[in-house]
N, C-alpha and C positions, 0 to 999 in steps of 0.2 A: 340680681336675683330674678327668678321667674315670678312676675306679678300675677296674682290670682286673676283669672278671667281672660288671660291672653294665651294664645297658642303659638306665639312666635318661636321659630326654630332657634333664633339667637336673642335671648332675653335682654331687656334693657338693663343697663348697669346703673345702680343707685349710688350716688355720691351724696353723703349727708355732711353738712358743715355745722358742727355743734359745739357749744360751750355754754355753761350756765352762768357765765359772767358777761355782762354787756360791755361794749367798747373794745372787744378783742379783734374786731375786723372781720366778723363772719360774713356780712353781706358783701363787703368788698372782695373777699376771697371767692365767695360763691359766684359773683358776677364775672370775675376774671376767668374762673374755670369754665363757666358756661360759654363765654364769648370765644375763648381759646378753642374749645371743642367745635363750636359752630364754624370758626374760621378754618378749621382743619377738615371740614366737610361732614362732620357728624350732625345728626339730628338731635336736638336737645330740648327737653321740657324742664322748666324751672318751677319750683314750688316754694311759696313763702308760708311758713307756719306761724309767723308772728303777726296775727291780724290786728294787734293793737299798735305796734310800732310801724310795721309795713315798710321797713327800710329797703328790703329786696324788691318789693313791688314798686315802690317809688323810684328806685334805681332804674328798673325796666321802663316805667312810664316816662322818666326823664329822658331816657335814650330814644324812645319813640318820638317824643316832642322835639328833641334837638335834631333828629334826622330830618323831620319835616321842615324845620326852620332853615337848615343849611342845604336842603335839597339833595341829601346823600342817602344811599341805601346802606344802612347799618344792619348787620345780621341780627335777627331777633329770635329769641326762644319762644316756644309755646309756654305761656306763663299762667299760673293760677295762684290765688291767695286763699288759703283755707282757714276758716274760723271754727275752732272746736266747739264754740257755743251755738253756732248756727248750722254748720255743714255736717257735723258728726253727731252720733248719739251721745247721751250723757256719759261722763267719764266713768261712772260706776259700771257701765256695761262694756267691759273691755273687749269681749269677743265681737260685739256689734261695731264698736269703734274701729277695731282692726280691719274688719271686713269693709267698712265704709271707706276708710283711707285707701286700702288696696283697690277697691272698686274705682275710686277716682283716678288712681294712677293707671289702672288697666285701661281706662278710656283714652289715655294718652300713649300707652305703651306701643301700640301697633305702628305709630308714626314717628317714634323716637328711639334713638340708640342709648341715650343717657338721660337720667333724672339728676338734677342738682337741687337739693333740698336745703333751704336755710331755716334753722330752728331758732326759737326765741331764747333770750338770755336768762331764762329761768326754767325751773322744772315744770313740765306740763304733760298732760296725757298724750297730746299730739307728738311732742318731742320724743317721748319714750317709744311711741309706735314707730316713728321714723328711724330712730337709732336701731331698732330691731330689724328694719328692712335694709339697712345699709350693706352694700358690698365694700365701699370705701368710706371711712369716717375721717374727716379732717377736723381737727380741733385747733383753731388758732389760739395762741396763748401769748400775751404780752410778756416780754422777758423780765419778769419781776416776781418776787415771792408773794406779792399781793395776789397776782393772777394764778400762780402755782398752787395757791391754797385750795382751788376748786378740785385739784387732782390729789393732793396729799398734804399732810402736815409734816413739818420738819423740826428737828431739834434746834433750839435757839443758839446753841454753842457750836456744835459740829455741823449743823445744817444737813444731817443725814435724815432720810425719810423715816418717820415714826409710824405713820398710819395713812391709809388712803382716805380721801374725802368723798363728799356726796356725789359729785359728778362722776368720778372714776368708778364708784360703786354702781351707779346707774348704768354706765357703759358696760360693765361686766355682766350685769343682769340682762341687758339687751343682747350682748354677744351670746350668752347662754340660750336665750330665746331663739336667736337665729340658728344656733347649732341644732336645737330641737326641731326647728321648722323644716330645714332642708339640709342639715349637716354642713352648711357652708361657714367659712371663717370670715370674720370682718377684718379687713386690713385697716388698722387704726394708725393714723399719722398725726402726731402732735407738731404743729407748725409754730416755730418760734418767731413771732412778729415783733416789729419795732426793736430789732436788735441794735445795740449800740455799735458804732463804728470803732469804739475804743475797747481794748482788751481789759475791761474793768474787773474788779473783784466780784461784783455782783454778777456779771456775765459768766464768770468762771464757776461761781457757786451754783447758779441756776442750772448751768450745763451739767455739772456733776450730779445734782439732785435729779434732773431729768433722766440722765443716763442710768442712775440707780433704779429709778421708778420704771423705766422702760423695760428693764429686765424682769421686774416683778409683774408688770401688767401686760407685757407683750405688745408694746406699740413701738413705732419708729419715729425718730425725730428728724425734722427737716427745717432748714432755714426758710423763713417766710418773707413777708414784706417789711422792708425797712421803714423808718419814720420819714416819709417823704410828703411834702406839701401837695405834690401833684395827685396823690391818691384822693385827697380831700377835694381837690379841684375837679377831678373826674366826675364825682357824684352828681352835681346839679345838671350836667349835660349827658349823664348816662354812659360816659365813655370808659374805656379801659386801656391799659397799656398794650393790649393785643390788637387794637384797631390800627388802621392805616392812618397814622397821626401826621397829616400835613397841616398847613396853616388854616385851611378852610374847616377841616373837621375839628381841630382843637380850638379854633377861635384865637389862637396865638401861635407864635413860632415854637416848634418843638425844640427841646434842649437835651443835653446829655442825661438829665434825670429821667426823661422818657425812655431813652435807650436802656438805661440801667434797670428801670422798672420792668421793662419787657424781659430782660435777662433773668430777673427774679422769678417771673411767671414761668419762663422756660424751665428753670431749675425745679420749680414746684411740680410742673407737669412730669418731668423726668422722675422725680421722687414718687409720683403716683403711678408710674409705669406707663405714662402717656408721652414718651419721648418723641414719638412721631408727630404728635400735635405741636410740641415745642419746635420741632424742626420745620414744621409748616410755617410757624410764625417767623422763624429765622429767615426762611426763603422769601417771605413777603417783605421783610425788612430789607433784604439785599436787593430785591427787585425795585423797591421804592427808592432806594439809594441810586 
């Protein structure tokens, strides 16, 4: 979207990673998208709206520290962490809060092509503002009805959708605000994370419920990140599956899990309409080989 205060002919594209449930993999997804875009030559600013947990900020800091330790130049985004209690007006003043957030983004917009915004795992004024600014909204969702509950309630016998839940309702409000703001539509993608490798009954039921809900709420489903130990191992060093993962960068020898993880990210980028960024990763992988 066009960030207020900027006169760029080609406005920055805002990608928001949001879900009101913790542990869904938001920061991991946000970091991988940001690094993939950077590796493809885009200029990227990252924004952490969870000033309490700071998972995204710590991920970026870990990356900077590890790069210095191993003597490698790892691509880095322009990063800020916003605290709604410190950086923005009180939540009661919605108009002032909206202007303050867009002003902060405008300060970065001239030098960046993309914003990747990580939101907290709870309802907040900042999170609502960010959702209303999104061009692309990514909602990571662990493949279980426990996590599905933030989107909708289901019938306990037939598992059909009975009503939408708090987060889905908030997203609909944000999309309506965006439509009023500049008549733009938010591309909402629900990302099925931690998918089981087995074709279990739960996997089939969740898929059917998501398919039903997607038609009602107009979002797209995509397969996300599988349950891989390497994603948890990446975090302390700030690495991603998009990096050039040799033994020096990783601190250990790469495995087929790293190759498969990169394919997952390429598939995610393709689902987001960023297939050329995924192809760039694939070329780097081939060149490295």
